C-alpha positions as CSV (number, residue, x, y, z in Angstrom):
1,M,0.0,0.0,0.0
2,G,1.5,3.3,-1.0
3,V,1.6,6.5,1.1
4,R,-1.8,8.3,1.1
5,D,-3.0,11.6,2.5
6,P,-5.2,11.4,5.6
7,L,-8.9,11.2,4.9
8,V,-11.4,13.2,6.8
9,I,-14.7,11.4,7.2
10,A,-17.9,12.6,8.9
11,V,-20.9,10.6,10.1
12,V,-24.2,12.5,10.2
13,Q,-27.6,11.8,11.9
14,P,-29.9,14.2,10.0
15,E,-33.3,15.3,10.9
16,C,-35.7,13.3,8.8
17,A,-38.9,14.4,7.0
18,D,-41.0,11.3,6.3
19,Y,-41.1,10.4,2.6
20,D,-40.0,13.9,1.7
21,V,-37.0,13.4,-0.6
22,A,-36.6,17.0,-1.6
23,T,-36.6,18.2,2.0
24,N,-34.2,15.5,3.1
25,A,-31.9,16.1,0.2
26,A,-31.7,19.8,1.2
27,R,-30.9,18.8,4.8
28,H,-28.3,16.4,3.5
29,A,-26.8,19.2,1.5
30,A,-26.6,21.5,4.5
31,A,-24.9,18.7,6.5
32,V,-22.3,18.2,3.7
33,R,-21.5,21.9,3.9
34,A,-21.3,21.8,7.6
35,A,-19.3,18.6,7.9
36,D,-16.0,19.9,6.5
37,A,-15.0,16.4,5.4
38,R,-14.0,14.6,2.2
39,V,-16.5,11.8,2.9
40,V,-19.8,12.3,4.5
41,V,-21.9,9.3,5.6
42,F,-25.6,9.2,6.2
43,P,-27.9,6.5,7.8
44,E,-30.0,3.7,6.3
45,L,-32.8,5.1,4.1
46,S,-31.8,8.6,5.1
47,L,-33.4,10.2,2.1
48,T,-36.9,8.8,2.8
49,G,-36.9,7.8,6.5
50,Y,-37.4,4.1,7.4
51,H,-40.6,3.7,5.4
52,L,-40.5,0.4,3.6
53,D,-43.2,1.5,1.2
54,A,-41.4,4.6,0.0
55,P,-41.0,4.7,-3.8
56,T,-37.6,3.9,-5.2
57,I,-35.2,6.8,-6.0
58,A,-33.1,6.9,-9.2
59,P,-29.6,8.4,-9.0
60,D,-30.6,11.1,-11.5
61,D,-33.8,12.2,-9.6
62,P,-33.9,16.0,-9.9
63,R,-34.9,16.2,-6.2
64,L,-31.3,15.2,-5.3
65,G,-29.9,18.2,-7.1
66,P,-29.1,20.2,-4.0
67,L,-27.0,17.3,-2.6
68,V,-25.0,17.1,-5.8
69,E,-24.4,20.9,-5.7
70,A,-23.2,20.7,-2.2
71,C,-20.7,18.0,-3.1
72,A,-19.5,20.1,-6.0
73,E,-19.0,23.2,-3.8
74,T,-17.2,21.3,-1.1
75,G,-15.4,18.6,-2.9
76,A,-17.1,16.0,-0.7
77,I,-18.3,12.5,-1.5
78,A,-21.6,11.8,0.2
79,L,-23.0,8.3,0.9
80,A,-26.8,8.4,1.5
81,G,-29.4,5.8,2.0
82,A,-32.4,5.2,-0.3
83,P,-34.8,2.6,-1.7
84,V,-33.4,1.8,-5.1
85,A,-34.2,-0.4,-8.1
86,G,-33.1,-4.1,-7.9
87,E,-32.0,-6.4,-10.5
88,D,-35.1,-8.6,-10.4
89,G,-37.8,-6.0,-10.7
90,R,-38.1,-5.7,-6.9
91,S,-36.6,-2.9,-4.8
92,C,-33.5,-2.9,-2.7
93,I,-32.2,-0.9,0.3
94,G,-29.4,1.0,-1.3
95,V,-26.5,3.4,-0.8
96,L,-26.2,6.3,-3.3
97,A,-22.7,7.9,-3.8
98,F,-22.8,11.6,-4.6
99,G,-20.1,13.7,-6.0
100,G,-19.9,17.0,-7.8
101,D,-20.7,15.4,-11.1
102,G,-23.9,13.5,-9.9
103,A,-24.9,10.4,-8.1
104,K,-24.6,6.7,-8.7
105,L,-25.8,3.5,-7.1
106,A,-22.9,2.2,-4.9
107,Y,-24.3,-0.7,-3.0
108,R,-27.4,-2.8,-2.3
109,K,-28.0,-4.1,1.3
110,I,-27.2,-7.8,1.4
111,C,-28.5,-8.8,4.9
112,L,-32.1,-7.9,5.2
113,G,-34.0,-8.1,8.5
114,G,-37.5,-8.3,9.8
115,T,-40.2,-7.2,7.4
116,E,-37.7,-5.8,4.9
117,T,-38.0,-9.0,2.9
118,D,-41.7,-8.3,2.2
119,R,-40.7,-5.5,0.0
120,F,-37.0,-5.7,-0.8
121,S,-34.6,-8.1,-2.3
122,P,-31.1,-8.5,-1.0
123,G,-28.1,-7.3,-2.9
124,S,-25.7,-10.0,-4.0
125,E,-22.2,-8.5,-3.7
126,P,-20.2,-6.5,-1.3
127,A,-19.0,-3.1,-2.5
128,V,-16.2,-0.6,-2.2
129,V,-16.0,3.1,-2.9
130,A,-12.5,4.3,-3.6
131,V,-11.6,7.9,-2.4
132,D,-8.1,9.4,-2.7
133,G,-6.5,5.9,-2.5
134,W,-8.7,4.8,0.5
135,R,-10.9,1.8,-0.1
136,L,-14.2,2.1,1.8
137,G,-16.3,-1.0,2.2
138,L,-20.0,-0.4,2.4
139,A,-22.6,-1.8,4.8
140,V,-26.2,-1.1,5.8
141,C,-27.4,-1.8,9.3
142,R,-28.0,-5.6,9.8
143,D,-25.0,-6.2,7.5
144,M,-22.8,-5.2,10.4
145,G,-24.3,-8.0,12.6
146,V,-23.6,-10.8,10.1
147,P,-19.9,-11.8,10.3
148,E,-19.9,-13.2,6.8
149,H,-20.6,-9.7,5.4
150,A,-17.6,-8.1,7.1
151,A,-15.5,-11.0,6.0
152,R,-16.5,-10.7,2.3
153,T,-16.1,-7.0,2.4
154,A,-12.8,-7.1,4.1
155,A,-11.6,-9.5,1.4
156,L,-11.9,-6.6,-1.0
157,D,-8.8,-5.1,0.6
158,I,-10.6,-2.3,2.4
159,D,-9.2,0.4,4.7
160,A,-12.4,1.2,6.3
161,Y,-15.9,-0.3,6.9
162,V,-18.5,2.4,6.4
163,A,-22.1,1.8,7.5
164,G,-25.4,3.6,7.5
165,T,-27.7,2.2,10.2
166,L,-30.9,2.5,12.1
167,E,-31.3,1.0,15.6
168,A,-33.7,1.7,18.5
169,A,-32.1,3.6,21.3
170,P,-31.9,0.5,23.7
171,D,-29.8,-1.3,21.0
172,R,-27.1,1.3,20.9
173,P,-24.6,-1.0,22.7
174,I,-25.1,-3.8,20.2
175,Q,-24.3,-1.4,17.3
176,E,-21.1,-0.2,19.1
177,D,-20.0,-3.8,19.9
178,R,-20.4,-4.7,16.2
179,A,-18.3,-1.7,15.2
180,R,-15.5,-2.6,17.6
181,R,-15.6,-6.2,16.4
182,V,-15.1,-5.4,12.8
183,A,-12.4,-2.9,13.5
184,T,-10.3,-5.2,15.6
185,E,-10.9,-8.4,13.6
186,Y,-9.9,-6.9,10.3
187,G,-7.7,-4.0,11.4
188,V,-9.8,-1.3,9.6
189,W,-11.4,1.9,10.5
190,V,-15.1,1.7,11.1
191,A,-17.5,4.7,10.5
192,V,-21.2,4.3,11.5
193,A,-23.8,6.9,10.6
194,S,-26.7,6.1,13.0
195,F,-30.2,7.7,12.7
196,A,-31.4,9.7,15.7
197,G,-34.8,11.0,16.6
198,S,-37.9,9.8,14.9
199,T,-37.4,8.1,11.5
200,G,-40.7,6.2,10.7
201,G,-41.2,2.5,10.7
202,G,-41.9,2.4,14.4
203,Y,-38.6,4.0,15.4
204,A,-39.9,6.9,17.5
205,S,-36.5,7.1,19.3
206,A,-33.5,5.9,17.2
207,A,-30.1,5.3,18.8
208,G,-28.1,8.2,17.4
209,H,-24.5,8.3,18.7
210,S,-22.9,8.0,15.3
211,G,-19.3,7.1,15.7
212,I,-15.9,6.4,14.2
213,W,-13.6,3.7,15.5
214,S,-9.8,3.3,14.8
215,A,-8.4,0.1,13.4
216,D,-7.6,-1.1,17.0
217,G,-11.2,-0.6,18.1
218,I,-10.8,2.7,19.9
219,L,-13.7,5.2,19.6
220,V,-12.2,8.4,18.3
221,A,-15.3,10.5,17.6
222,Q,-19.0,10.2,18.5
223,A,-22.1,12.3,18.2
224,G,-24.8,12.5,20.9
225,P,-28.3,11.2,20.9
226,E,-30.0,14.1,19.1
227,A,-30.8,14.5,15.4
228,G,-28.8,17.1,13.5
229,L,-25.4,16.2,14.9
230,I,-22.2,15.3,13.1
231,A,-19.0,13.5,14.3
232,R,-15.8,13.6,12.2
233,A,-12.3,12.1,12.4
234,T,-9.2,12.0,10.3
235,L,-8.2,8.5,9.0
236,T,-4.4,8.1,8.9
């Protein structure tokens, strides 16, 4: 591995407007501008809230324009959650990667949980986003709790494991244990953007406490429980 510049990454827990993609995209854009980071990570289904009946979002949806503009202005890469089209005609829980030149589908959640399988199909392959020589493996929520997912993703020669999640407040310790496990088992940074506040789907009080862990499992940055907060760290 060659010498790379440090990478500043931020994890965001945005306030969520149920089903309102335009409002959420504008809030994401404001967070990108405030984050002062090269990579800005948002939670699971962050552009719609956790509504399993929300329509899918295409990467070129004009409602996402403000987020693209914010990335163009700041030079950031944003990773946001959305329902997306699947390969089999059904929908998937996805991650959209935004840059100054637009958005693209970066990942489809592999490890679905609960009633998600009623609407969504699982993705089939782990995924990496490369930024400035750093390889960021992608995960969404339950993916983190399935050891095989981290193993398959780590096999792609990743430097960091980056997840957008949604957990109920009492399950915060479980999420943090998962982050530490992945960090120490694979020697990679872990960044978790965790929804806070009310997000739909029965989550009246989400866990918040988005965090970033070093490759030896040490928590180096963490937000509090409220919506609207950002935590950032410099990966070296």
